[in-house]
C-alpha positions in Angstrom: 51.1 -15.6 -76.2 48.8 -17.7 -77.5 45.2 -18.1 -76.5 45.8 -20.6 -73.7 48.5 -19.1 -71.9 46.8 -15.8 -71.8 43.7 -17.3 -70.7 45.6 -19.0 -67.9 47.1 -15.5 -67.2 44.2 -13.6 -66.9 43.0 -16.8 -64.5 45.5 -16.1 -62.4 45.3 -12.4 -62.3 41.7 -13.0 -61.5 42.1 -14.9 -58.5 44.5 -12.6 -56.8 42.1 -9.6 -57.7 39.2 -11.5 -55.1 41.4 -12.5 -52.6 42.7 -8.9 -52.4 39.2 -7.4 -52.3 38.1 -10.2 -49.9 40.9 -9.3 -47.3 40.3 -5.8 -47.5 36.5 -6.3 -46.7 37.0 -9.3 -44.1 37.4 -7.3 -41.1 33.9 -7.0 -39.7 34.4 -8.4 -36.5 36.7 -4.9 -36.3 32.8 -3.6 -36.3 30.8 -5.9 -34.1 31.8 -3.8 -30.8 30.7 -0.6 -32.0 27.5 -2.3 -32.3 27.5 -3.5 -28.8 28.4 -0.4 -27.4 25.7 1.9 -29.1 23.1 -1.1 -26.9 24.3 -0.2 -23.3 21.6 -2.7 -21.9 23.7 -2.9 -18.4 23.7 1.2 -18.2 19.7 1.1 -18.2 19.9 -0.9 -14.7 20.0 2.2 -12.6 16.9 3.1 -14.5 15.2 0.2 -12.5 16.0 1.3 -8.8 15.1 4.9 -9.8 11.8 3.2 -10.5 11.5 1.2 -7.3 8.4 1.4 -4.9 9.2 2.7 -1.9 7.1 4.2 1.1 7.8 7.3 3.2 9.4 5.0 6.2 11.8 3.7 3.5 10.1 0.4 3.0 11.2 -1.0 -0.5 7.5 -2.3 -1.7 8.8 -5.7 -3.8 6.4 -5.8 -7.1 3.7 -8.0 -7.2 4.0 -10.2 -10.8 -0.5 -9.4 -10.8 0.2 -5.5 -10.1 -1.6 -3.2 -10.5 -4.4 -5.2 -11.3 -4.1 -7.8 -8.2 -7.2 -8.9 -6.8 -8.2 -11.2 -3.5 -7.8 -14.0 -5.5 -4.2 -13.5 -6.2 -3.6 -13.2 -2.4 -1.6 -16.2 -0.2 -1.4 -14.8 2.8 0.9 -16.5 5.6 -0.4 -15.3 8.6 2.2 -16.0 12.0 -0.2 -15.8 15.0 1.5 -15.8 18.7 -0.8 -18.2 19.9 -3.6 -18.8 22.4 -3.7 -16.1 24.7 -7.4 -16.1 25.6 -11.1 -14.7 24.1 -9.5 -11.7 22.1 -7.4 -14.1 20.6 -9.8 -16.1 19.2 -11.8 -13.3 18.1 -8.7 -11.9 16.3 -8.0 -15.6 14.4 -11.9 -15.5 13.9 -11.6 -12.3 12.2 -8.9 -13.4 9.9 -10.5 -16.7 9.1 -13.6 -15.0 8.1 -12.8 -12.4 6.2 -10.6 -14.6 4.0 -13.1 -17.3 3.0 -15.3 -13.9 2.4 -12.9 -12.8 0.0 -11.3 -15.3 -1.1 -7.4 -15.0 -0.1 -5.8 -18.3 0.6 -4.8 -18.3 4.2 -1.9 -20.1 5.9 -2.2 -19.9 9.5 1.1 -20.5 11.9 0.2 -21.0 15.8 4.3 -20.2 17.6 2.7 -20.9 20.6 4.0 -17.4 22.5 7.5 -18.0 21.4 10.2 -16.1 19.1 11.7 -18.8 17.6 9.2 -20.3 16.2 7.7 -17.5 14.3 11.5 -16.8 13.0 10.9 -20.5 11.9 7.5 -19.6 10.2 9.5 -16.7 8.8 11.3 -18.7 7.3 8.8 -21.3 6.1 6.8 -18.5 4.3 9.6 -17.0 2.2 10.9 -20.3 0.7 6.9 -20.8 -0.2 7.2 -19.5 -3.4 3.1 -18.9 -3.2 2.9 -16.7 -0.2 3.4 -13.2 -1.5 1.8 -11.7 1.8 3.4 -12.2 5.3 1.5 -11.2 8.3 2.9 -11.0 11.8 1.5 -10.7 15.6 5.2 -10.6 16.9 5.5 -12.4 20.5 8.1 -9.6 21.2 9.9 -6.4 19.6 13.2 -7.7 19.3 14.8 -10.5 16.9 13.1 -9.9 13.5 15.1 -7.4 12.2 16.9 -10.5 10.0 13.7 -12.3 8.7 12.3 -9.0 8.0 14.9 -8.5 5.2 15.1 -11.5 4.1 11.4 -11.6 3.3 11.9 -8.3 1.4 14.4 -9.6 -0.8 12.7 -12.8 -1.4 9.5 -10.1 -2.9 7.4 -10.8 0.0 5.2 -7.8 1.7 5.3 -7.9 5.1 2.6 -6.4 7.8 2.8 -6.1 11.5 -0.7 -7.1 12.8 -1.7 -5.7 16.4 1.9 -5.3 18.2 4.6 -3.4 17.2 8.5 -4.2 16.8 11.5 -2.4 17.7 12.4 -2.5 14.1 12.7 0.5 11.4 9.8 0.6 9.5 12.0 0.8 6.8 11.5 -3.8 7.0 7.9 -3.8 6.9 5.1 -2.2 4.6 2.8 -1.0 7.8 1.3 -2.0 11.1 -2.6 -2.0 12.2 -3.5 -2.2 15.1 -4.1 -0.3 18.9 -2.0 2.7 20.0 -0.9 0.5 23.1 0.3 3.8 24.8 -2.9 5.9 24.4 -4.8 2.8 25.6 -2.5 3.1 28.8 -3.2 6.8 28.9 -6.8 6.2 29.2 -6.4 3.2 31.8 -4.6 6.0 33.6 -7.4 8.8 33.5 -9.9 7.0 34.4 -8.0 5.4 37.6 -7.8 9.1 38.8 -11.3 9.5 38.4 -11.7 6.0 40.0 -9.6 6.8 43.4 -10.8 10.8 43.6 -10.4 11.7 46.7 -8.9 8.6 48.3 -6.3 9.6 50.9 -4.2 6.6 49.3 -4.1 5.9 45.8 -2.2 2.6 45.9 -2.2 0.3 42.4 -1.0 -2.7 42.1 -0.1 -3.7 38.0 -0.6 -7.1 36.4 1.4 -6.6 33.9 1.5 -8.6 30.0 4.0 -11.2 29.2 7.5 -10.4 29.6 8.7 -8.7 26.1 5.4 -8.0 24.4 4.4 -4.4 23.4 1.2 -4.1 24.5 2.0 -4.7 28.0 4.8 -2.4 27.6 3.0 0.9 26.2 0.1 -0.1 28.0 2.2 0.6 31.5 3.9 3.2 29.8 0.8 5.3 29.2 -0.4 4.4 32.3 2.3 5.7 34.1 2.2 8.9 32.0 -1.5 10.2 33.5 -1.2 8.2 36.8 1.1 10.9 38.0 -1.2 14.1 37.4 -3.4 12.5 40.2 -1.0 11.1 42.7 -1.3 7.2 41.9 1.3 4.9 42.9 2.5 1.5 41.6 3.4 -0.4 44.5 4.4 -3.7 42.5 4.1 -5.0 39.0 4.5 -8.3 37.9 3.6 -10.3 34.5 0.2 -12.6 34.9 1.3 -13.7 31.2 -1.9 -12.5 29.8 -3.9 -15.8 32.0 -6.2 -16.1 34.9 -4.5 -18.1 37.1 -1.4 -17.1 37.1 -2.8 -13.7 37.5 -4.9 -14.8 40.5 -1.6 -16.1 42.1 -0.1 -13.0 41.4 -2.7 -11.0 43.4 -3.0 -13.8 46.2 0.8 -13.0 47.0 0.1 -9.4 47.0 -3.0 -9.7 49.1 -1.5 -11.6 51.8 1.5 -9.1 51.9 1.9 -6.6 55.2 3.1 -3.6 52.9 1.3 -4.7 49.7 -2.5 -5.6 50.7 -2.9 -2.0 51.3 -4.2 -0.9 47.8 -7.3 0.6 46.4 -6.8 -0.4 42.7 -5.7 -3.1 39.8 -4.0 -2.3 36.9 -4.7 -5.5 34.3 -2.8 -6.0 31.1 -5.9 -7.5 29.6 -9.0 -9.3 30.8 -8.1 -12.4 31.8 -5.7 -11.0 34.2 -8.5 -8.9 35.7 -11.0 -11.6 35.9 -8.1 -14.0 37.8 -7.5 -10.7 40.4 -10.7 -10.7 41.0 -11.1 -14.3 41.9 -8.2 -13.6 44.3 -9.9 -10.1 45.4 -13.2 -12.1 46.1 -11.8 -15.1 47.7 -9.6 -12.4 50.2 -13.5 -11.2 51.5 -13.0 -8.1 49.6 -15.3 -6.6 47.4 -13.9 -5.9 43.4 -15.0 -2.6 42.3 -15.8 -1.5 45.7 -12.8 -2.3 47.9 -10.6 -2.2 45.3 -10.8 -0.6 41.4 -9.6 -3.0 38.9 -9.5 -1.7 35.2 -8.4 -3.6 32.5 -8.0 -4.2 28.9 -9.6 -6.1 25.6 -13.4 -5.9 25.7 -14.5 -9.1 25.0 -18.2 -10.3 25.9 -16.5 -11.4 29.5 -15.5 -7.6 30.2 -19.1 -6.9 29.5 -20.6 -9.3 31.8 -17.6 -8.2 34.5 -18.7 -4.6 34.5 -22.6 -5.2 34.0 -21.6 -7.3 37.8 -19.8 -4.1 39.2 -16.6 -6.3 40.1 -14.7 -4.9 37.1 -14.7 -0.9 36.9 -13.2 0.0 33.2 -13.0 -1.5 30.3 -10.7 -0.1 27.4 -11.4 -1.3 24.1 -8.9 -3.1 22.2 -10.3 -4.1 19.2 -9.4 -7.7 17.8 -11.5 -7.2 14.6 -8.6 -6.5 12.4 -8.5 -8.7 9.6 -10.8 -7.2 6.7 -8.5 -4.2 7.2 -5.5 -6.0 6.8 -6.5 -7.3 4.0 -7.6 -4.6 2.3 -4.1 -2.6 3.2 -2.0 -5.8 1.9 -4.5 -5.9 -1.4 -3.1 -2.1 -1.8 0.2 -3.2 -1.1 0.8 -5.6 -3.9 -0.8 -3.6 -6.5 1.7 -1.0 -5.4 0.5 1.6 -3.4 3.1 3.2 -1.2 1.1 6.0 0.5 0.1 3.8 2.9 1.9 5.1 6.5 4.0 3.1 8.5 1.2 2.9 11.3 -2.5 2.8 11.4 -4.3 3.2 14.3 -7.7 1.1 15.0 -10.5 2.8 16.6 -11.7 2.1 20.2 -13.6 3.2 23.2 -13.8 3.1 26.8 -16.4 1.1 28.6 -17.3 1.9 32.7 -19.5 -0.1 35.0 -20.8 3.6 35.7 -22.9 3.1 32.5 -25.2 0.8 34.2 -26.1 -2.5 33.8 -29.0 -1.8 31.1 -26.7 0.1 28.6 -23.9 -2.3 28.9 -26.3 -5.2 28.4 -27.3 -3.4 25.2 -23.6 -2.8 24.2 -23.3 -6.8 25.0 -26.2 -7.6 22.5 -25.1 -6.5 19.3 -21.3 -7.1 20.8 -19.1 -9.7 18.3 -16.6 -10.7 20.3 
């Protein structure tokens, strides 16, 4: 064999050897799944669930992008207010407005005009607003909010109830800040018992709050819990819708009724309702505070004026200045604080006409609402 043929044979053998080696090392693709199974990203998902921020009530606290260093400047609040209900609600609004300005909070307020359907619509608007990270609700009614509360949580919005409560599970909102309305009712019942002590008959007419409002429901409950101790009878109850004129009309009708006009006390669920009742009592030729004792809630400046005149016998405080307290708690929520309880009670007092004009006037002089 000459050199040319030998070289060609050698070349063929070399090419075949290289092809055979390539076939043996080629199946890299079959090793790729081994790499994939060694990086089980999907199996790490449960760790996120285990690390979720959950309060004692079971509320899953949404994780804010700024946490754990959020400041008030990071807070954008959608505030769903009930609507106009007198001096108390006006003071309540002012508290949130003033505190937001002082703290540098962006506040978006929706006035729901006393309608649940408007509050649901406002919820949906704030849920869809990417800038809003906190929703504050002053509920018109106790029912109908479960779906939007769940939707808000799913969309990363922290929800706080302000003033009034809901029938919804506490696992659907961060917390509620406001009055213990049952306790307020108990205080009013205790005071009415003192006012009617020694009377042969203890008939009380009740002008209740707006139908479905938790404040009215709970105040009525608390009042009845304590009135039984001294033999008080609630002979009639009807809503005054938190307003003066409807309450006056209700009281006028009662005082014309042959049965109901035998009355020693009025339990009004707010000061506007009490003022309406007082007007009707005076126009009927009776003396409020003497012939008929009147007990009410919401210690506004109008309350103190009526106490000083003696026409109102008792004012049970319901503190409307909740803005700073609610904002402070909302900031804790943004920063992932799960230690907040599901309900935080406001500090409140009871004022009576028996304290005297001088003392009451001194309190009124420094009163903020």
